[in-house]
C-alpha positions in Angstrom: 142.5 90.0 101.0 141.2 89.6 104.6 141.1 93.4 104.9 139.0 93.7 101.7 136.5 91.1 103.1 136.3 93.0 106.5 135.6 96.3 104.7 133.0 94.7 102.4 131.3 92.9 105.4 131.2 96.1 107.4 129.8 98.0 104.4 127.0 95.4 103.9 126.2 95.4 107.6 126.0 99.2 107.6 123.7 99.1 104.6 121.4 96.6 106.2 121.1 98.7 109.4 120.4 101.9 107.2 117.7 100.0 105.3 116.1 98.7 108.5 116.2 102.1 110.1 114.7 103.7 107.1 111.9 101.1 107.0 111.1 101.7 110.7 111.1 105.5 110.1 108.6 105.2 107.3 106.3 102.8 109.2 104.2 103.5 112.3 106.9 101.8 114.4 109.5 104.3 113.4 107.6 107.2 115.1 107.8 105.5 118.5 110.7 104.4 120.7 111.3 100.8 119.5 111.9 99.3 122.9 108.8 100.9 124.3 106.8 99.8 121.2 108.0 96.3 121.3 107.8 95.6 125.0 105.6 98.1 126.8 103.1 99.9 124.5 99.5 99.1 124.9 98.0 101.9 122.8 94.7 101.2 121.2 94.2 100.7 117.5 93.1 103.6 115.2 89.4 104.5 115.5 86.9 103.5 112.9 84.5 106.3 111.8 81.1 106.0 110.0 80.4 109.7 109.9 83.4 112.1 109.3 84.5 114.1 112.3 85.2 117.8 112.3 86.6 120.1 114.9 85.7 123.3 113.0 82.5 125.2 113.1 81.3 125.9 109.6 77.9 126.4 107.9 75.3 124.4 109.9 72.2 124.7 107.7 69.3 123.2 109.7 70.2 122.2 113.3 66.7 122.7 114.5 65.6 119.6 112.5 67.9 117.5 114.8 66.4 115.3 117.6 68.6 113.0 119.6 66.8 109.9 120.9 69.7 108.0 122.5 73.4 108.2 123.2 75.4 105.1 124.1 79.1 105.2 125.0 81.3 102.0 125.3 84.9 101.5 126.2 86.5 99.5 123.3 90.1 99.4 124.4 91.6 100.8 127.6 94.9 99.3 128.8 96.1 102.4 130.7 99.5 102.2 132.4 102.7 104.1 133.0 103.6 104.0 129.2 100.1 104.5 127.8 97.5 107.2 128.5 95.2 106.5 125.5 91.9 104.7 125.4 89.6 103.9 122.5 85.8 104.5 123.1 82.8 104.2 120.8 79.8 106.4 120.8 76.5 105.5 119.1 74.0 108.3 118.4 70.4 107.6 117.4 67.7 110.1 116.5 65.6 111.6 113.8 65.5 114.6 111.6 62.1 116.4 111.1 61.6 118.6 108.1 59.0 120.5 106.1 59.0 121.2 102.4 61.4 119.9 99.9 64.7 120.6 101.7 65.6 117.2 103.2 68.2 117.2 106.0 70.9 114.6 106.4 73.9 114.2 108.7 77.0 115.5 107.0 79.6 115.2 109.7 80.0 115.1 113.5 81.4 118.0 115.4 83.4 117.1 118.6 84.4 119.5 121.3 86.6 118.4 124.2 87.3 120.5 127.3 88.7 120.1 130.8 86.0 120.5 133.4 86.8 122.9 136.2 83.3 122.9 137.7 83.5 120.4 140.6 79.7 120.1 140.9 79.5 118.2 137.6 81.6 115.3 139.0 83.7 114.7 135.9 87.2 115.6 134.7 86.4 116.2 131.1 83.4 117.0 128.9 83.1 115.8 125.3 80.2 117.3 123.3 79.1 115.5 120.2 77.0 117.4 117.7 75.7 115.9 114.4 76.0 118.6 111.7 73.0 118.8 109.4 73.1 119.5 105.7 70.0 120.2 103.6 69.5 118.8 100.0 66.6 119.7 97.8 64.4 116.7 97.0 61.4 117.6 94.9 59.9 114.1 95.5 59.2 114.8 99.2 57.1 117.4 101.1 58.2 117.1 104.7 58.7 114.1 106.9 60.9 112.4 109.4 64.2 110.7 108.7 65.6 108.3 111.3 69.4 107.9 111.8 72.0 106.2 113.9 75.7 106.0 113.6 78.6 104.7 115.6 82.1 106.4 115.7 85.2 105.6 117.7 87.3 108.2 119.4 90.8 108.2 121.1 90.8 109.7 124.6 93.9 110.7 126.6 93.9 110.5 130.4 94.7 113.7 132.2 95.7 112.4 135.6 96.4 109.3 137.6 93.5 107.4 139.1 89.9 107.5 137.7 89.3 109.9 134.9 85.6 110.6 134.6 84.5 111.7 131.2 81.0 113.0 130.4 79.7 112.7 126.9 76.9 115.1 125.8 74.8 114.9 122.7 71.8 117.1 122.6 69.9 116.5 125.9 71.5 113.1 126.4 74.5 112.5 128.7 76.7 109.5 129.6 79.6 109.4 131.9 82.4 106.8 131.8 85.4 106.2 134.0 88.9 105.3 132.8 91.5 104.1 135.4 95.0 105.4 134.8 97.5 103.3 136.7 101.3 103.6 137.3 
């Protein structure tokens, strides 16, 4: 009888561990080392996005209508350490779209291009270019004009070395540089 209870107890315990393991696998926790996640991880939250982001170049109908008035970049979360190389930044772009006729432009999405900078005269480690992608829609009620816009998106950045990582953001003719300190 004791042997049956031992086998039954071990079976139930095994089933509990399998269910917990399966749950951790299906959730975000399961993709990371559990000890690191529970004790050491300081990764930022997922970014929020007002305008969809693309990394592909497609049909850009009317980029000449785009005028960038301001670019603002803020560090939202940056707890860089030995176990975390990711930071969360927010960029806010303001500007206006000028058009003639009945084809009214609007911002469809934002194209982002990141690259490592090898040119030491620019005094930055990485360059991130932000380009609002314009889409035209026919509107028979208008005949030219100006449309003002502003949007704010967040973006995850990974450090590429220890110490200060200088990152230059470019949008149109506007530039902002931030520094993220990667520590051991």
